N, C-alpha and C positions, 0 to 999 in steps of 0.2 A: 186223239184229235181234240183240239180245243172246242169248247162249247161257246156259242156266241149269243148275245142278247141284242136284238135289233129294234130300232125305232120303226114304227110302221108309218105308212102314208108319206113316204119320202119322195115320191115322184113330184117333179116341179109342177107348179101351177101353169096353166096355159098363159103365155105372155109373149110380148114382143121385146126383144133386147136391142137397144140402139147403142152402138159402140162409137163414141167420138174418138177419133184417132185410129180408125180401123185399118189404115195402111202402115201402122207402126210396128215396131219389134214386139211389144208386149202382146198385141193382138195375135200376131202370127205365131210366136214361140210358146205362149202360155194360154191365152184365152181359147183359141181355136182347138188346140189339143185337149184342153179340159172339156170343152163342149162335146168334142168327138168321143172322149171317154165316157161322159155322162150319157150320150146317145147310145153308145155300145152297151152300157149297163141298163138301158131302158128306163132311164130316170128323167128323160125329157119327153113331154107329150107330143103327139102328132101336130097339135095346134101351135107349137112353138115356131116363131119366125125371127129372123135377125136382119137388122139394117146396119150396114157399115157406113160411116160418114167421115170423110176426110177431104183435105184440099186437093189431093191428087185427082187428076182426070182419069177415070176408069169406067168401063162398062160393067154391067153385072157379070158378064161372062169372063172378063179379065180378072175381076175380083175373085170369082170362084176358082178360076184356073190357078191363080197364084197360091191360094190357100191349099188347093188340092195337091199341088206339087209338093208343098212342104209337109203336109200330113202324111202323104204316101211315103216320103223319105223317112219321116220320123217313126212311123209305125212298122216299116219293114215288112217282114213276112207275115206279121199278125194283122196287117191292114185288112179291114172289112169294107169292101167296096160298096156293098148294099147299104150298110149303115151310113157311110159317109155321103153317098149319093143322095140318100133321103134327107140328110141334114143340110148339105150344101145347096140342095134344090130349094130350100126355104130361106136362102140368103139373097139380099139385094144390096145395091150400093148407091150412095148419093155423094156427089161432089159439091163442096161448098166451103166458104170461109166462115169460121165460127164467129167472127166479129160482125158479120153481115146479118142484120135482123131478118132480112128476107129468107135466109136459110131455114129459119125455124118455121116460117109459113110454108115453105116448100116441103119441109119434113112432115108437117101436118097433112099436106096433100098426099105425100108419099105413103103415109100410114092410113089414108082413107078417111080423114076428117076426125075432128075431136070427138064427135058423138059415137064413133065406132071403134075407139082405141082399145078398150079393154084394159088388161094389165100391161104396164110398160116399165121396163128396167133400163135406165139410162146409165151407161158405163163410161166413166171419164178415164180413158186410156190416153191421156194427154199430159203435157207438161203442166206443173202447178199454176203457171201464169194464166192458163186458159180457163181454169175452173170457174172463177168468178164470172167471166164473160159468158160461158156456156150456161151456167145455172141461171143467171139473170135472163138470158135469152129464152130459156125454157119457161121460166116463170112469166115473163112478159107476154109470151104467146099462149099462156094457159096450159102448156103441156104438162106441168107438174100439179095441176089441179086434180085432186082425186074426185071421182064420181062414183055413183052407185054401182056402175058396171065395171069398175076396175080400180086398182091401186097404181100409184106412181112412186118409184124408188130411184134413188141416185146413188151410184157407187163411186167413191172417191179413193184413188190410190194414194199411198204415201209418196212423198213426205207430207205430213199434216203440219205445214208451217216450217219455218227455218229457225225459229226461236220462240220464246213464250209469247211475245207480243204478236208475231205474225200468226201463231196458232190461234190466239184469241180472235184476231181479225177474221181468219178463215172460218172459225166456228160461228162468229157473229153474222157473217155474210150468209152462210148456209142456213142458219136458224132464222134469219130474217124472212126467207121465202119458203122454207121447208119445215116440217115437223121433225123432231129427233127420230121418230119411228120411220121416217122416209129416208134417212141418211145411213149409208153403209160404208164406214171408213174401213177399208180392207187392208189387212196385213197378211200377206200370203204365208208368213211363217206359222200363223195359227191354223193353216190348212194341213199342216203336217200331222200325220196320225200320232206320232210319238208325243208331240206337244199336247194334243188333246188327251192322250193316255195318262198324262200326269194326274189329271183330275180323277180318272177312273182308278188309277193305281192307289191314290191316297184315300179316296172316299168309298171305294167298293171293297176294300180289303181291311178287315178288322185288325190284322196283325201289325200294320204300319202306322196308321193314324195315331194310336196312343203314344208312339215314340217320336212323333213329328213335332218336337218342341225343344226349348232351351235346356230341359233336364237331360236330354239324351243326345242331342246333336251338337257337335263341336263347331263345325263351320260348313258352309256350302260354297261350292265353286260352280260357276256357269261359264262355259267356254263356247265361243263360235269362232273357229279358225278356218281360214281359206288358204288354199295354195295359189289361187289366181291373183293377179294384180288388178289394176283398175281397167285393164283391157282398153276398150274404146270409149270409156266414160271419164276420161281425164278432166274435161271441162266441167262436168257435173261434180266430180269428186273434189275438185279444187275449192269449191264453195260449200262443200258438205263435210267431208271427213268422216272418220270412223265413229266418232261420238254421235253425230247427228244421224248418220246412215244406219247404224246398227243398235247402239245402246238405248237411245231414247225410245225406240219402238220394239224391235225384235227381242232384245235381251230383257227389257222391262216387262214385256208380256210373259216371257217364260218365268221370270222372277215372281210375277204376280201369281201364276198358277202354283208355283212351288210353295209360296209363303202365305197364301190367302187362308182365311177362316172358312169353315164349312158353310156354304150358302144355305139359305132356308129351302131352296129348291133349285132346279136347273133352269128356271125361268131366266131369260136373258138379263133383265135388270137386276135380279137378285145376285146373279153371279158377277156381273160387271161392277156392282156396288162393292162387293168384297175385294175385287181387284183394285179398285180405286183406294180403298182403305189401306192396302199394303203400301202403295206409293206415297200416300199421305203420311204414313208412319215412318218413312225414311228420314233419318236425322238430317236436317238441312246442312248443306256445305257452307262453311265459312271460307274466306280466302286462305287461311292457314290450313284448314282441312284439305282444300284442293291441292295445296303443295305437298301435303304429307300422304294423302290417301288416293291420289289419282296419278296415272302414268300415261304419257303419250309417246308414240314412237313413229318412225318412218323407215320403210325398208330401203336398203341399199342393194346393189347388184349382188348376186350370189348364185348358188347352185340348187336347183330343185331336181333331185335324183341326179341324172347325168346331163341335165340341160342347164346351160348358162342363161340367166335371165337378168334383165336390166333393173336398175333402181327406179324408184318412183319418179324422181326428178328427170329421168330420161324417157318417161312414158309420153306418148303423144298428148298434146294440149295441156301439158303440165309445166309450170314455171321452173326453170333451172334453180331458182332460189326458194322453191315452195316450202312453206312451213306447215302444210296440211298434214295432219296425223293419219297414218294408215293402220295404227295400232292404238287401242285405248283400253285401259284397265282401271278399276276402282274398287275400293272397299266401302261397303255400305253397311249401315247399322239400322235395323228396323226396330223402332222403339215402341214395342207393344208387349203385352203379357207373354205371348207365345215365344217371341224371338229376342227378348232383351239379352244382350251379351253375346249373341251368336253373329259373328261376322259373315257377310255375304260378299264373296269376291267374284267380280265379273270381268271378262276380257274378250276382246275380239281383235282380229288382225288379218291383214292380207299378206300373201306371200310367206305364210308360215310353213312349217315342215310337213304338215298333214292337214287334210280337210277333216274337220271334226266339229260336231255340235253336240254338247252333252251337259248334263247336270250331275255333279258329284256331291253326294251328301256324306260327310264324314262324321261318324258317331264318336262319342266320347269313349276314351279307354276305360276299361274296368279297373277297380282298385288292384294294385300290383303286389300287395303285401304277401299274398299267397305264393307268388312266383319269385319273390326276392331271393337273389343269390343263385338263380337258375339261368341257363342260356336264353330263356324266353322272356326275360324281364322287359325287353324292348320290342315286344311283339307288335305287329302292324295293327292299326285300328280297323274296325269294321267300316266298310265303304259300300255305299249304294250308288250305282252309276246308271243314269237314264240316258241312253244314246238316242239322240234325235236323228242324226244322220252322220255318216252312212252306217250300214249294218244296224238298222234300227232294232232296239231291244233294251233289256234291263239286266244288269249284273249285280250280284251281291257277293262281296268278299268277306270271309270270316275265317277264324282259326280252327284247325282240327288237329288232333294228336297224330303224329307220324307213327306208323306201326313200329314197334321195337321195344327194347327194354328201357331205353332212356326216355325221359319226359321231354319231348321235342314237339313243337307246334309248327305246322306248316300252313301257309296261306292257301285257301280253297276258293274257287270261283264257282258260283251258281250262275249260269248264263242263259238267259232267255232271248231268243231272236225271233222276230216276227215271221220271217220266212220259214221257220221250222214248224210253226203252228197254224199260220193263216195263209190263205192264198192272197198274195199281194198283187193287186192289179196295177198296171202302169198308171202313174199319176203325176201331175205337175205341181200339186199343192193347191190348185185353184178349184178343183172339182167340188169339194165340200162347200167352199165359200160361195161359189156361184150358185150352187143348188140352194144354199141357205138364203141367199138374196131372193131367189125366186119363190121360196116357201114363206119368207118373212121371219126367219129365225135370226135374231141379232146377237146371239150368244157369243159368237167368235169375232164380233166387230167392236171397235172402240167407240165408246160414248164420248161426247164433248169433254166432260170433266176428266175422263181417263187421259185423253190427249194432253190437256192443259197441265194436269198435275205431273205428268211425266216430264214435260218441258220445265216445270218449276223446279224439279229435282236437279236437272243438268244445267240450268241457266247460270248458276254461280260458277260452274266449271267452264262453261263457254266464256263468261266474262273474264275470269282470272287467266285462262289460257290466252285470251286476246290481249291482255295487258302485259304478259310476260312472254318473251321469245323463248321457244324451246331450246334446250341445250343439246348441241352436238347432233343436229339432224343431218343426214340420216344416221340412225343409231342401232339398227339391227340388220343382219344379213338376210336376204331372201333365202328361204329354206331352213331358217332357224326357229327357235321357240319364242322369238320376240326379244325386246330390249332387256338388258340386265336390270334396269330399274323395275321392270315388271316382276322379275323374280324377287327382288329385294322388298317389294310391297308385301309379300307373304313372309319372307324370311324374318322380317322384324317381329312378326307374331309367332315365330317358331314353326311356320308351316311351309309347304312347298306346293307349287302348282302340279297338277297331274301333267305328265309329260305329253307334249303334242307330237 
């Protein structure tokens, strides 16, 4: 049985959570299940209360009933009536227009007055266009003013801007009325246990960190593949695309954990500073580099298993002539002492053959002089695979002699799976992040400079792609491994993607 080391004092501080956009999909599908799981794990104190705020007209009872129905269906046989009833009984609802200044005065009254607020967490479960309006409304009504009897924190969901300029504008707006320590830019991908485990794997095990550099590693592949299409998000995806939706945030966060230097401590700012340094060290894209080292694609109709699915251009709310990418891949060079000369290949796509999120670290081959002239001269390189989802775990591939008189080496897998060693509780990925917001731990949240430097890396790609029409869209079948150009990106370097 695995031994575990735990941080103590992890129960949330007593607080009130105000969710703007409480009638939306994010609240119902992710935030409420996460709060239920936290309550089930006794990580939310009895003093916790929640206020949902949205434009829809509802009573407290209607709000609670709609949530209860969903949570019961989600939890199934494991549903704990007592836990949920205790939690939902502390929830109330307010109807109002975020643009109306009177709403914020009504919220103060709903909360019992400014002098008795205590700790308050404001969660922006809204479209990006509303963030500025809401934060200004909170500021003008003094709801974000911290007092001796409590803190005020604001949680902002991605996307953090649409490009570099809009990200700068968003950060400037937030920092005009809030301190950086009050802002929690949430990326649910960092709530995944295996993403957090990259740090533990590297820095808590003496056998790996000495090998984690250009002397021993040949290249790194980071893949996030999805079998789903855009579903009902066609209008959103048309103005976003795979590059903005996944690479600038999710994949860059994983890349930072893989490539960062050892922080001086696990203090939030120490760790986030090292993550920023990774992105700052990425070689800037020129237009010529964009053409050579990036690939975009769009899925056509195809087969997923035995199911026929439509192409992207046939999805609801998508233009029949759309040039939005549903697949993006690129080769990155991190120009620092540790990683000089080690290419990082990253890719993401929808309607691919398999759902997979993983980091694959390929080590350099040993000198082959000893094996020259034998059948094993072309033996497979050592490979370390960190599986983020599904089947969370870590695998190490290496060579071992096959029993017998001949010198023959076979590939061996050492395979660790979380479910074999640890009890894995149901999770949405938001549990850790919401709890950290309540505790005041910003380690897994992006700082303003982290957001902006990520956009600075991809901005030349955005600009070059905008200037040049993509060739042959759509250019990969649903259910495949992506466009042929994606495979050629590695083939030019004598490498191949891990099979999806």
